N, CA, C and O atoms as CSV, one atom per row, in Angstrom:
chain,resi,resn,atom,element,x,y,z
A,1,MET,N,N,-13.407,14.413,9.793
A,1,MET,CA,C,-13.852,13.182,10.407
A,1,MET,C,C,-12.651,12.282,10.675
A,1,MET,O,O,-11.817,12.096,9.789
A,2,PRO,N,N,-12.546,11.729,11.859
A,2,PRO,CA,C,-11.407,10.859,12.163
A,2,PRO,C,C,-11.576,9.469,11.535
A,2,PRO,O,O,-12.653,8.875,11.566
A,3,TYR,N,N,-10.493,8.986,10.978
A,3,TYR,CA,C,-10.456,7.648,10.411
A,3,TYR,C,C,-9.526,6.801,11.268
A,3,TYR,O,O,-8.652,7.330,11.954
A,4,THR,N,N,-9.710,5.508,11.228
A,4,THR,CA,C,-8.908,4.593,12.030
A,4,THR,C,C,-7.885,3.907,11.146
A,4,THR,O,O,-8.211,3.430,10.059
A,5,ILE,N,N,-6.645,3.857,11.616
A,5,ILE,CA,C,-5.594,3.101,10.938
A,5,ILE,C,C,-5.274,1.901,11.808
A,5,ILE,O,O,-5.013,2.037,13.003
A,6,LYS,N,N,-5.294,0.718,11.195
A,6,LYS,CA,C,-5.001,-0.528,11.911
A,6,LYS,C,C,-3.776,-1.187,11.286
A,6,LYS,O,O,-3.541,-1.104,10.080
A,7,ILE,N,N,-3.010,-1.841,12.145
A,7,ILE,CA,C,-1.824,-2.572,11.696
A,7,ILE,C,C,-2.177,-4.058,11.619
A,7,ILE,O,O,-2.614,-4.652,12.604
A,8,ASN,N,N,-1.986,-4.643,10.453
A,8,ASN,CA,C,-2.205,-6.078,10.217
A,8,ASN,C,C,-3.580,-6.560,10.672
A,8,ASN,O,O,-3.709,-7.660,11.210
A,9,ALA,N,N,-4.598,-5.743,10.458
A,9,ALA,CA,C,-5.970,-6.163,10.741
A,9,ALA,C,C,-6.395,-7.194,9.698
A,9,ALA,O,O,-5.953,-7.126,8.551
A,10,PRO,N,N,-7.239,-8.139,10.076
A,10,PRO,CA,C,-7.718,-9.114,9.093
A,10,PRO,C,C,-8.458,-8.416,7.944
A,10,PRO,O,O,-9.276,-7.523,8.163
A,11,LEU,N,N,-8.150,-8.845,6.728
A,11,LEU,CA,C,-8.798,-8.308,5.530
A,11,LEU,C,C,-9.301,-9.478,4.697
A,11,LEU,O,O,-8.617,-10.491,4.555
A,12,SER,N,N,-10.485,-9.332,4.156
A,12,SER,CA,C,-11.018,-10.383,3.289
A,12,SER,C,C,-10.570,-10.145,1.853
A,12,SER,O,O,-10.223,-9.028,1.468
A,13,VAL,N,N,-10.586,-11.215,1.075
A,13,VAL,CA,C,-10.278,-11.095,-0.349
A,13,VAL,C,C,-11.231,-10.105,-1.002
A,13,VAL,O,O,-10.814,-9.312,-1.847
A,14,GLN,N,N,-12.493,-10.139,-0.625
A,14,GLN,CA,C,-13.476,-9.233,-1.231
A,14,GLN,C,C,-13.159,-7.769,-0.917
A,14,GLN,O,O,-13.260,-6.916,-1.798
A,15,GLN,N,N,-12.780,-7.471,0.322
A,15,GLN,CA,C,-12.434,-6.092,0.689
A,15,GLN,C,C,-11.247,-5.596,-0.126
A,15,GLN,O,O,-11.265,-4.486,-0.658
A,16,VAL,N,N,-10.216,-6.431,-0.217
A,16,VAL,CA,C,-9.016,-6.040,-0.950
A,16,VAL,C,C,-9.314,-5.956,-2.445
A,16,VAL,O,O,-8.865,-5.024,-3.114
A,17,HIS,N,N,-10.053,-6.901,-2.965
A,17,HIS,CA,C,-10.477,-6.872,-4.370
A,17,HIS,C,C,-11.190,-5.557,-4.675
A,17,HIS,O,O,-10.863,-4.881,-5.651
A,18,ASP,N,N,-12.159,-5.197,-3.844
A,18,ASP,CA,C,-12.940,-3.983,-4.083
A,18,ASP,C,C,-12.076,-2.730,-4.035
A,18,ASP,O,O,-12.275,-1.804,-4.821
A,19,LEU,N,N,-11.116,-2.700,-3.113
A,19,LEU,CA,C,-10.228,-1.536,-3.009
A,19,LEU,C,C,-9.369,-1.407,-4.265
A,19,LEU,O,O,-9.256,-0.320,-4.830
A,20,TYR,N,N,-8.763,-2.513,-4.704
A,20,TYR,CA,C,-7.966,-2.468,-5.935
A,20,TYR,C,C,-8.841,-2.076,-7.126
A,20,TYR,O,O,-8.430,-1.266,-7.956
A,21,GLN,N,N,-10.025,-2.636,-7.212
A,21,GLN,CA,C,-10.912,-2.355,-8.338
A,21,GLN,C,C,-11.319,-0.882,-8.374
A,21,GLN,O,O,-11.270,-0.251,-9.430
A,22,GLN,N,N,-11.716,-0.339,-7.243
A,22,GLN,CA,C,-12.200,1.041,-7.202
A,22,GLN,C,C,-11.092,2.070,-7.388
A,22,GLN,O,O,-11.355,3.205,-7.786
A,23,THR,N,N,-9.846,1.674,-7.100
A,23,THR,CA,C,-8.725,2.595,-7.304
A,23,THR,C,C,-8.033,2.353,-8.644
A,23,THR,O,O,-7.078,3.049,-8.988
A,24,HIS,N,N,-8.515,1.365,-9.398
A,24,HIS,CA,C,-7.949,1.016,-10.712
A,24,HIS,C,C,-6.465,0.671,-10.612
A,24,HIS,O,O,-5.677,0.990,-11.502
A,25,PHE,N,N,-6.102,0.016,-9.516
A,25,PHE,CA,C,-4.724,-0.393,-9.278
A,25,PHE,C,C,-4.464,-1.681,-10.053
A,25,PHE,O,O,-5.314,-2.572,-10.071
A,26,ASN,N,N,-3.330,-1.788,-10.676
A,26,ASN,CA,C,-3.006,-2.931,-11.523
A,26,ASN,C,C,-2.525,-4.113,-10.685
A,26,ASN,O,O,-1.329,-4.268,-10.438
A,27,LYS,N,N,-3.469,-4.939,-10.254
A,27,LYS,CA,C,-3.167,-6.153,-9.494
A,27,LYS,C,C,-4.052,-7.276,-10.012
A,27,LYS,O,O,-5.067,-7.009,-10.657
A,28,PRO,N,N,-3.688,-8.529,-9.743
A,28,PRO,CA,C,-4.454,-9.678,-10.258
A,28,PRO,C,C,-5.735,-9.910,-9.446
A,28,PRO,O,O,-5.863,-10.925,-8.761
A,29,ILE,N,N,-6.666,-8.982,-9.525
A,29,ILE,CA,C,-7.852,-9.047,-8.670
A,29,ILE,C,C,-8.859,-10.106,-9.107
A,29,ILE,O,O,-9.769,-10.430,-8.344
A,30,ASN,N,N,-8.722,-10.646,-10.300
A,30,ASN,CA,C,-9.660,-11.670,-10.757
A,30,ASN,C,C,-9.205,-13.085,-10.425
A,30,ASN,O,O,-9.822,-14.057,-10.860
A,31,ASP,N,N,-8.137,-13.202,-9.663
A,31,ASP,CA,C,-7.626,-14.502,-9.219
A,31,ASP,C,C,-7.670,-14.508,-7.688
A,31,ASP,O,O,-6.701,-14.107,-7.043
A,32,PRO,N,N,-8.791,-14.962,-7.098
A,32,PRO,CA,C,-8.939,-14.884,-5.641
A,32,PRO,C,C,-7.882,-15.656,-4.863
A,32,PRO,O,O,-7.510,-15.245,-3.763
A,33,THR,N,N,-7.393,-16.758,-5.404
A,33,THR,CA,C,-6.362,-17.531,-4.710
A,33,THR,C,C,-5.076,-16.725,-4.629
A,33,THR,O,O,-4.430,-16.679,-3.583
A,34,ARG,N,N,-4.712,-16.100,-5.718
A,34,ARG,CA,C,-3.494,-15.281,-5.739
A,34,ARG,C,C,-3.647,-14.068,-4.829
A,34,ARG,O,O,-2.714,-13.703,-4.115
A,35,LEU,N,N,-4.802,-13.453,-4.855
A,35,LEU,CA,C,-5.068,-12.302,-4.006
A,35,LEU,C,C,-5.001,-12.699,-2.532
A,35,LEU,O,O,-4.455,-11.954,-1.718
A,36,GLN,N,N,-5.548,-13.860,-2.178
A,36,GLN,CA,C,-5.489,-14.342,-0.796
A,36,GLN,C,C,-4.041,-14.573,-0.370
A,36,GLN,O,O,-3.671,-14.245,0.757
A,37,THR,N,N,-3.221,-15.135,-1.256
A,37,THR,CA,C,-1.812,-15.353,-0.948
A,37,THR,C,C,-1.108,-14.012,-0.732
A,37,THR,O,O,-0.291,-13.882,0.180
A,38,MET,N,N,-1.416,-13.028,-1.556
A,38,MET,CA,C,-0.831,-11.700,-1.383
A,38,MET,C,C,-1.175,-11.132,-0.010
A,38,MET,O,O,-0.322,-10.532,0.645
A,39,ILE,N,N,-2.406,-11.314,0.425
A,39,ILE,CA,C,-2.834,-10.828,1.743
A,39,ILE,C,C,-2.100,-11.591,2.843
A,39,ILE,O,O,-1.538,-10.990,3.758
A,40,ASP,N,N,-2.110,-12.915,2.745
A,40,ASP,CA,C,-1.542,-13.766,3.787
A,40,ASP,C,C,-0.032,-13.613,3.947
A,40,ASP,O,O,0.482,-13.699,5.062
A,41,GLU,N,N,0.670,-13.391,2.866
A,41,GLU,CA,C,2.133,-13.388,2.893
A,41,GLU,C,C,2.747,-11.998,3.011
A,41,GLU,O,O,3.971,-11.870,2.977
A,42,THR,N,N,1.949,-10.975,3.145
A,42,THR,CA,C,2.471,-9.628,3.317
A,42,THR,C,C,2.698,-9.379,4.806
A,42,THR,O,O,1.748,-9.430,5.587
A,43,PRO,N,N,3.948,-9.108,5.214
A,43,PRO,CA,C,4.232,-8.989,6.643
A,43,PRO,C,C,3.704,-7.724,7.320
A,43,PRO,O,O,3.552,-7.700,8.541
A,44,LEU,N,N,3.423,-6.682,6.552
A,44,LEU,CA,C,2.956,-5.448,7.168
A,44,LEU,C,C,1.907,-4.785,6.279
A,44,LEU,O,O,2.191,-4.388,5.150
A,45,VAL,N,N,0.700,-4.674,6.806
A,45,VAL,CA,C,-0.382,-3.988,6.101
A,45,VAL,C,C,-1.000,-2.971,7.048
A,45,VAL,O,O,-1.441,-3.317,8.144
A,46,LEU,N,N,-1.029,-1.731,6.625
A,46,LEU,CA,C,-1.746,-0.700,7.357
A,46,LEU,C,C,-3.052,-0.482,6.621
A,46,LEU,O,O,-3.053,-0.181,5.428
A,47,SER,N,N,-4.150,-0.631,7.315
A,47,SER,CA,C,-5.451,-0.423,6.682
A,47,SER,C,C,-6.116,0.790,7.305
A,47,SER,O,O,-5.983,1.038,8.503
A,48,MET,N,N,-6.834,1.544,6.481
A,48,MET,CA,C,-7.532,2.745,6.942
A,48,MET,C,C,-9.022,2.507,6.806
A,48,MET,O,O,-9.497,2.010,5.784
A,49,TRP,N,N,-9.757,2.871,7.855
A,49,TRP,CA,C,-11.170,2.545,7.961
A,49,TRP,C,C,-12.002,3.789,8.239
A,49,TRP,O,O,-11.613,4.666,9.011
A,50,ASP,N,N,-13.144,3.836,7.593
A,50,ASP,CA,C,-14.202,4.797,7.904
A,50,ASP,C,C,-15.314,3.946,8.518
A,50,ASP,O,O,-16.164,3.414,7.804
A,51,GLY,N,N,-15.300,3.825,9.841
A,51,GLY,CA,C,-16.198,2.885,10.506
A,51,GLY,C,C,-15.802,1.475,10.135
A,51,GLY,O,O,-14.673,1.060,10.398
A,52,ALA,N,N,-16.718,0.722,9.522
A,52,ALA,CA,C,-16.438,-0.658,9.106
A,52,ALA,C,C,-16.010,-0.746,7.642
A,52,ALA,O,O,-15.809,-1.844,7.122
A,53,LYS,N,N,-15.869,0.394,6.976
A,53,LYS,CA,C,-15.538,0.410,5.549
A,53,LYS,C,C,-14.040,0.615,5.339
A,53,LYS,O,O,-13.462,1.585,5.830
A,54,LEU,N,N,-13.417,-0.310,4.604
A,54,LEU,CA,C,-12.015,-0.183,4.231
A,54,LEU,C,C,-11.907,0.897,3.158
A,54,LEU,O,O,-12.496,0.773,2.084
A,55,ILE,N,N,-11.150,1.960,3.453
A,55,ILE,CA,C,-11.049,3.074,2.507
A,55,ILE,C,C,-9.644,3.245,1.948
A,55,ILE,O,O,-9.429,4.034,1.028
A,56,GLY,N,N,-8.675,2.496,2.509
A,56,GLY,CA,C,-7.322,2.588,1.992
A,56,GLY,C,C,-6.406,1.625,2.704
A,56,GLY,O,O,-6.723,1.105,3.774
A,57,PHE,N,N,-5.253,1.397,2.081
A,57,PHE,CA,C,-4.245,0.605,2.769
A,57,PHE,C,C,-2.874,0.777,2.155
A,57,PHE,O,O,-2.720,1.241,1.025
A,58,ALA,N,N,-1.872,0.381,2.948
A,58,ALA,CA,C,-0.486,0.351,2.507
A,58,ALA,C,C,-0.002,-1.079,2.735
A,58,ALA,O,O,-0.078,-1.598,3.849
A,59,ARG,N,N,0.496,-1.707,1.670
A,59,ARG,CA,C,0.953,-3.093,1.738
A,59,ARG,C,C,2.470,-3.099,1.603
A,59,ARG,O,O,3.014,-2.636,0.600
A,60,CYS,N,N,3.163,-3.636,2.638
A,60,CYS,CA,C,4.615,-3.512,2.718
A,60,CYS,C,C,5.318,-4.848,2.895
A,60,CYS,O,O,4.862,-5.710,3.647
A,61,LEU,N,N,6.416,-5.005,2.202
A,61,LEU,CA,C,7.304,-6.153,2.348
A,61,LEU,C,C,8.511,-5.665,3.141
A,61,LEU,O,O,9.214,-4.754,2.702
A,62,THR,N,N,8.758,-6.263,4.306
A,62,THR,CA,C,9.796,-5.727,5.177
A,62,THR,C,C,10.410,-6.798,6.068
A,62,THR,O,O,9.809,-7.841,6.325
A,63,ASP,N,N,11.633,-6.508,6.536
A,63,ASP,CA,C,12.273,-7.335,7.559
A,63,ASP,C,C,12.193,-6.651,8.920
A,63,ASP,O,O,12.691,-7.191,9.908
A,64,PHE,N,N,11.580,-5.482,8.988
A,64,PHE,CA,C,11.370,-4.688,10.201
A,64,PHE,C,C,12.669,-4.209,10.847
A,64,PHE,O,O,12.648,-3.705,11.969
A,65,GLU,N,N,13.784,-4.359,10.162
A,65,GLU,CA,C,15.064,-3.953,10.738
A,65,GLU,C,C,15.895,-3.092,9.786
A,65,GLU,O,O,16.485,-2.099,10.211
A,66,TYR,N,N,15.946,-3.455,8.525
A,66,TYR,CA,C,16.837,-2.769,7.598
A,66,TYR,C,C,16.099,-2.112,6.430
A,66,TYR,O,O,16.426,-0.994,6.032
A,67,CYS,N,N,15.092,-2.821,5.882
A,67,CYS,CA,C,14.422,-2.274,4.713
A,67,CYS,C,C,12.932,-2.593,4.710
A,67,CYS,O,O,12.481,-3.584,5.283
A,68,CYS,N,N,12.200,-1.731,4.055
A,68,CYS,CA,C,10.763,-1.897,3.875
A,68,CYS,C,C,10.428,-1.423,2.474
A,68,CYS,O,O,10.725,-0.286,2.109
A,69,TYR,N,N,9.813,-2.290,1.693
A,69,TYR,CA,C,9.381,-1.937,0.348
A,69,TYR,C,C,7.877,-1.730,0.373
A,69,TYR,O,O,7.122,-2.652,0.682
A,70,LEU,N,N,7.447,-0.528,0.050
A,70,LEU,CA,C,6.021,-0.210,-0.013
A,70,LEU,C,C,5.515,-0.649,-1.377
A,70,LEU,O,O,5.775,0.006,-2.386
A,71,SER,N,N,4.796,-1.754,-1.401
A,71,SER,CA,C,4.312,-2.319,-2.647
A,71,SER,C,C,3.092,-1.566,-3.163
A,71,SER,O,O,2.996,-1.280,-4.356
A,72,ASP,N,N,2.158,-1.242,-2.268
A,72,ASP,CA,C,0.918,-0.583,-2.680
A,72,ASP,C,C,0.499,0.448,-1.644
A,72,ASP,O,O,0.614,0.219,-0.440
A,73,LEU,N,N,0.019,1.571,-2.120
A,73,LEU,CA,C,-0.617,2.578,-1.272
A,73,LEU,C,C,-1.878,3.007,-2.007
A,73,LEU,O,O,-1.806,3.576,-3.096
A,74,LEU,N,N,-3.042,2.732,-1.406
A,74,LEU,CA,C,-4.313,3.009,-2.068
A,74,LEU,C,C,-5.252,3.766,-1.137
A,74,LEU,O,O,-5.336,3.476,0.056
A,75,ILE,N,N,-5.944,4.724,-1.697
A,75,ILE,CA,C,-7.027,5.445,-1.019
A,75,ILE,C,C,-8.193,5.474,-1.998
A,75,ILE,O,O,-8.016,5.808,-3.169
A,76,LEU,N,N,-9.378,5.127,-1.522
A,76,LEU,CA,C,-10.555,5.190,-2.403
A,76,LEU,C,C,-10.696,6.584,-2.998
A,76,LEU,O,O,-10.478,7.572,-2.297
A,77,PRO,N,N,-11.055,6.685,-4.273
A,77,PRO,CA,C,-11.186,7.994,-4.921
A,77,PRO,C,C,-12.105,8.966,-4.175
A,77,PRO,O,O,-11.835,10.167,-4.153
A,78,ALA,N,N,-13.164,8.480,-3.577
A,78,ALA,CA,C,-14.094,9.360,-2.851
A,78,ALA,C,C,-13.441,9.996,-1.626
A,78,ALA,O,O,-13.957,10.980,-1.098
A,79,TYR,N,N,-12.312,9.449,-1.166
A,79,TYR,CA,C,-11.649,9.959,0.034
A,79,TYR,C,C,-10.351,10.707,-0.283
A,79,TYR,O,O,-9.656,11.157,0.628
A,80,GLU,N,N,-10.029,10.839,-1.555
A,80,GLU,CA,C,-8.804,11.535,-1.937
A,80,GLU,C,C,-8.918,13.026,-1.624
A,80,GLU,O,O,-10.016,13.580,-1.565
A,81,GLY,N,N,-7.772,13.656,-1.425
A,81,GLY,CA,C,-7.742,15.090,-1.174
A,81,GLY,C,C,-7.861,15.467,0.291
A,81,GLY,O,O,-7.987,16.647,0.620
A,82,HIS,N,N,-7.821,14.470,1.179
A,82,HIS,CA,C,-7.936,14.747,2.612
A,82,HIS,C,C,-6.678,14.326,3.368
A,82,HIS,O,O,-6.721,14.128,4.583
A,83,HIS,N,N,-5.573,14.191,2.668
A,83,HIS,CA,C,-4.273,13.857,3.251
A,83,HIS,C,C,-4.243,12.477,3.910
A,83,HIS,O,O,-3.461,12.245,4.832
A,84,LEU,N,N,-5.086,11.571,3.442
A,84,LEU,CA,C,-5.136,10.236,4.035
A,84,LEU,C,C,-3.916,9.397,3.648
A,84,LEU,O,O,-3.419,8.611,4.455
A,85,GLY,N,N,-3.439,9.562,2.423
A,85,GLY,CA,C,-2.211,8.879,2.015
A,85,GLY,C,C,-1.044,9.345,2.867
A,85,GLY,O,O,-0.197,8.542,3.260
A,86,ARG,N,N,-0.997,10.622,3.149
A,86,ARG,CA,C,0.053,11.179,4.021
A,86,ARG,C,C,-0.059,10.583,5.428
A,86,ARG,O,O,0.954,10.263,6.050
A,87,GLN,N,N,-1.291,10.436,5.926
A,87,GLN,CA,C,-1.485,9.835,7.255
A,87,GLN,C,C,-1.001,8.390,7.280
A,87,GLN,O,O,-0.359,7.965,8.240
A,88,LEU,N,N,-1.306,7.638,6.230
A,88,LEU,CA,C,-0.815,6.254,6.165
A,88,LEU,C,C,0.716,6.216,6.141
A,88,LEU,O,O,1.330,5.393,6.821
A,89,MET,N,N,1.322,7.097,5.368
A,89,MET,CA,C,2.783,7.133,5.282
A,89,MET,C,C,3.403,7.533,6.617
A,89,MET,O,O,4.407,6.950,7.028
A,90,THR,N,N,2.830,8.506,7.292
A,90,THR,CA,C,3.341,8.945,8.596
A,90,THR,C,C,3.247,7.802,9.610
A,90,THR,O,O,4.181,7.563,10.374
A,91,THR,N,N,2.113,7.100,9.609
A,91,THR,CA,C,1.935,5.971,10.514
A,91,THR,C,C,2.912,4.854,10.175
A,91,THR,O,O,3.492,4.243,11.072
A,92,LEU,N,N,3.097,4.585,8.894
A,92,LEU,CA,C,4.042,3.564,8.458
A,92,LEU,C,C,5.453,3.900,8.917
A,92,LEU,O,O,6.141,3.049,9.482
A,93,GLN,N,N,5.887,5.124,8.680
A,93,GLN,CA,C,7.243,5.514,9.062
A,93,GLN,C,C,7.438,5.438,10.576
A,93,GLN,O,O,8.497,5.016,11.040
A,94,ALA,N,N,6.439,5.838,11.342
A,94,ALA,CA,C,6.531,5.747,12.800
A,94,ALA,C,C,6.603,4.290,13.241
A,94,ALA,O,O,7.323,3.962,14.184
A,95,TYR,N,N,5.867,3.423,12.572
A,95,TYR,CA,C,5.821,2.012,12.952
A,95,TYR,C,C,7.140,1.295,12.661
A,95,TYR,O,O,7.626,0.539,13.502
A,96,ILE,N,N,7.727,1.522,11.479
A,96,ILE,CA,C,8.963,0.817,11.139
A,96,ILE,C,C,10.184,1.458,11.784
A,96,ILE,O,O,11.197,0.783,11.966
A,97,GLY,N,N,10.120,2.728,12.131
A,97,GLY,CA,C,11.217,3.406,12.809
A,97,GLY,C,C,12.267,3.960,11.860
A,97,GLY,O,O,12.235,3.726,10.652
A,98,LEU,N,N,13.183,4.691,12.438
A,98,LEU,CA,C,14.197,5.404,11.664
A,98,LEU,C,C,15.329,4.514,11.151
A,98,LEU,O,O,16.075,4.927,10.264
A,99,ARG,N,N,15.471,3.300,11.694
A,99,ARG,CA,C,16.540,2.400,11.259
A,99,ARG,C,C,16.196,1.659,9.972
A,99,ARG,O,O,17.054,0.998,9.387
A,100,VAL,N,N,14.959,1.764,9.534
A,100,VAL,CA,C,14.491,1.015,8.373
A,100,VAL,C,C,14.356,1.956,7.173
A,100,VAL,O,O,13.688,2.987,7.254
A,101,THR,N,N,14.995,1.592,6.068
A,101,THR,CA,C,14.878,2.356,4.835
A,101,THR,C,C,13.560,2.005,4.160
A,101,THR,O,O,13.252,0.830,3.961
A,102,LEU,N,N,12.794,3.008,3.814
A,102,LEU,CA,C,11.529,2.817,3.101
A,102,LEU,C,C,11.762,3.126,1.635
A,102,LEU,O,O,12.254,4.201,1.290
A,103,SER,N,N,11.407,2.182,0.771
A,103,SER,CA,C,11.561,2.409,-0.663
A,103,SER,C,C,10.298,1.969,-1.387
A,103,SER,O,O,9.499,1.200,-0.854
A,104,LEU,N,N,10.130,2.462,-2.599
A,104,LEU,CA,C,8.956,2.135,-3.404
A,104,LEU,C,C,9.217,2.490,-4.849
A,104,LEU,O,O,10.142,3.238,-5.167
A,105,LYS,N,N,8.390,1.943,-5.720
A,105,LYS,CA,C,8.376,2.323,-7.135
A,105,LYS,C,C,7.054,3.034,-7.351
A,105,LYS,O,O,5.990,2.432,-7.206
A,106,ALA,N,N,7.116,4.294,-7.693
A,106,ALA,CA,C,5.912,5.108,-7.830
A,106,ALA,C,C,5.377,5.078,-9.255
A,106,ALA,O,O,6.131,5.123,-10.227
A,107,ALA,N,N,4.068,5.001,-9.350
A,107,ALA,CA,C,3.417,5.203,-10.647
A,107,ALA,C,C,3.643,6.660,-11.044
A,107,ALA,O,O,3.800,7.525,-10.183
A,108,ASP,N,N,3.660,6.925,-12.337
A,108,ASP,CA,C,3.874,8.298,-12.801
A,108,ASP,C,C,2.900,9.273,-12.141
A,108,ASP,O,O,3.273,10.396,-11.803
A,109,SER,N,N,1.667,8.846,-11.962
A,109,SER,CA,C,0.647,9.724,-11.387
A,109,SER,C,C,0.867,9.996,-9.898
A,109,SER,O,O,0.251,10.909,-9.349
A,110,ALA,N,N,1.731,9.222,-9.232
A,110,ALA,CA,C,1.953,9.378,-7.794
A,110,ALA,C,C,3.272,10.061,-7.454
A,110,ALA,O,O,3.534,10.330,-6.281
A,111,ILE,N,N,4.097,10.345,-8.437
A,111,ILE,CA,C,5.415,10.927,-8.173
A,111,ILE,C,C,5.294,12.238,-7.403
A,111,ILE,O,O,6.020,12.445,-6.431
A,112,GLY,N,N,4.405,13.114,-7.810
A,112,GLY,CA,C,4.230,14.395,-7.127
A,112,GLY,C,C,3.848,14.220,-5.670
A,112,GLY,O,O,4.339,14.954,-4.812
A,113,PHE,N,N,2.981,13.261,-5.374
A,113,PHE,CA,C,2.582,12.997,-3.992
A,113,PHE,C,C,3.797,12.636,-3.146
A,113,PHE,O,O,3.998,13.207,-2.075
A,114,TYR,N,N,4.608,11.694,-3.619
A,114,TYR,CA,C,5.760,11.252,-2.838
A,114,TYR,C,C,6.794,12.367,-2.689
A,114,TYR,O,O,7.443,12.471,-1.648
A,115,GLU,N,N,6.952,13.193,-3.707
A,115,GLU,CA,C,7.862,14.337,-3.591
A,115,GLU,C,C,7.339,15.327,-2.545
A,115,GLU,O,O,8.113,15.843,-1.739
A,116,ARG,N,N,6.029,15.594,-2.556
A,116,ARG,CA,C,5.439,16.548,-1.604
A,116,ARG,C,C,5.580,16.095,-0.152
A,116,ARG,O,O,5.696,16.928,0.747
A,117,ILE,N,N,5.571,14.789,0.082
A,117,ILE,CA,C,5.676,14.332,1.469
A,117,ILE,C,C,7.123,14.056,1.878
A,117,ILE,O,O,7.375,13.539,2.966
A,118,GLY,N,N,8.072,14.400,1.007
A,118,GLY,CA,C,9.469,14.392,1.395
A,118,GLY,C,C,10.296,13.171,1.042
A,118,GLY,O,O,11.420,13.046,1.528
A,119,LEU,N,N,9.791,12.267,0.219
A,119,LEU,CA,C,10.605,11.133,-0.187
A,119,LEU,C,C,11.613,11.588,-1.235
A,119,LEU,O,O,11.319,12.451,-2.062
A,120,LEU,N,N,12.788,11.004,-1.192
A,120,LEU,CA,C,13.830,11.333,-2.153
A,120,LEU,C,C,13.730,10.406,-3.348
A,120,LEU,O,O,13.533,9.200,-3.197
A,121,LYS,N,N,13.866,10.977,-4.540
A,121,LYS,CA,C,13.763,10.195,-5.760
A,121,LYS,C,C,15.066,9.437,-6.006
A,121,LYS,O,O,16.157,9.988,-5.857
A,122,ALA,N,N,14.933,8.157,-6.387
A,122,ALA,CA,C,16.088,7.318,-6.711
A,122,ALA,C,C,15.848,6.714,-8.093
A,122,ALA,O,O,14.746,6.252,-8.391
A,123,ASP,N,N,16.865,6.721,-8.919
A,123,ASP,CA,C,16.712,6.233,-10.292
A,123,ASP,C,C,17.370,4.882,-10.531
A,123,ASP,O,O,17.504,4.466,-11.682
A,124,ASN,N,N,17.777,4.201,-9.500
A,124,ASN,CA,C,18.565,2.991,-9.703
A,124,ASN,C,C,17.811,1.712,-9.321
A,124,ASN,O,O,18.372,0.832,-8.668
A,125,MET,N,N,16.568,1.613,-9.719
A,125,MET,CA,C,15.789,0.419,-9.430
A,125,MET,C,C,15.830,-0.513,-10.639
A,125,MET,O,O,15.794,-0.062,-11.784
A,126,PHE,N,N,15.904,-1.807,-10.374
A,126,PHE,CA,C,15.915,-2.818,-11.423
A,126,PHE,C,C,14.885,-3.880,-11.058
A,126,PHE,O,O,14.468,-3.980,-9.904
A,127,ARG,N,N,14.473,-4.682,-12.058
A,127,ARG,CA,C,13.519,-5.743,-11.759
A,127,ARG,C,C,13.556,-6.820,-12.823
A,127,ARG,O,O,14.018,-6.608,-13.944
A,128,ILE,N,N,13.058,-7.972,-12.440
A,128,ILE,CA,C,12.762,-9.059,-13.363
A,128,ILE,C,C,11.247,-9.188,-13.329
A,128,ILE,O,O,10.672,-9.400,-12.262
A,129,GLY,N,N,10.599,-9.064,-14.466
A,129,GLY,CA,C,9.151,-9.062,-14.518
A,129,GLY,C,C,8.529,-10.423,-14.267
A,129,GLY,O,O,9.195,-11.455,-14.358
A,130,ARG,N,N,7.244,-10.408,-13.950
A,130,ARG,CA,C,6.484,-11.648,-13.769
A,130,ARG,C,C,6.426,-12.426,-15.076
A,130,ARG,O,O,6.498,-11.844,-16.158
A,131,ARG,N,N,6.297,-13.729,-14.970
A,131,ARG,CA,C,6.259,-14.583,-16.156
A,131,ARG,C,C,5.006,-15.444,-16.142
A,131,ARG,O,O,5.087,-16.666,-16.263
A,132,ASP,N,N,3.860,-14.815,-15.997
A,132,ASP,CA,C,2.606,-15.578,-16.007
A,132,ASP,C,C,1.578,-14.844,-16.855
A,132,ASP,O,O,1.840,-13.757,-17.370
A,133,ASN,N,N,0.444,-15.433,-16.987
A,133,ASN,CA,C,-0.606,-14.840,-17.802
A,133,ASN,C,C,-1.725,-14.249,-16.958
A,133,ASN,O,O,-2.823,-14.019,-17.465
A,134,HIS,N,N,-1.465,-13.998,-15.674
A,134,HIS,CA,C,-2.496,-13.496,-14.773
A,134,HIS,C,C,-2.610,-11.975,-14.787
A,134,HIS,O,O,-3.621,-11.440,-14.333
A,135,ASP,N,N,-1.623,-11.275,-15.285
A,135,ASP,CA,C,-1.634,-9.803,-15.208
A,135,ASP,C,C,-1.866,-9.163,-16.551
A,135,ASP,O,O,-1.902,-7.937,-16.652
């Protein structure tokens, strides 16, 4: 069955909340204001649709020229196993182009997926953690 991928389509807090909840993704889904800000301030979101139902998305922080950080890649569990994550990644890479480096921090459970689709593993990531009580 063909699914539709949209670039920066409007998404409601409820749609995004439900997607994070159903995929058990660790995000502040119980804070609607914070979730709305995350939606509004993300420069590139690819959403995948089964008709009117949001079934997955890729949320990216990018300058569209040099780098793109893939913050989240989610597919509803009922739709897993149909290469939909690969389709989102292929569409993302085509959209940002070859001049833009794509990077991400993979959950342990997703490492095999990213290796299978050809991403190179890098061990030199650093971070300063959040300092709030929302997560």
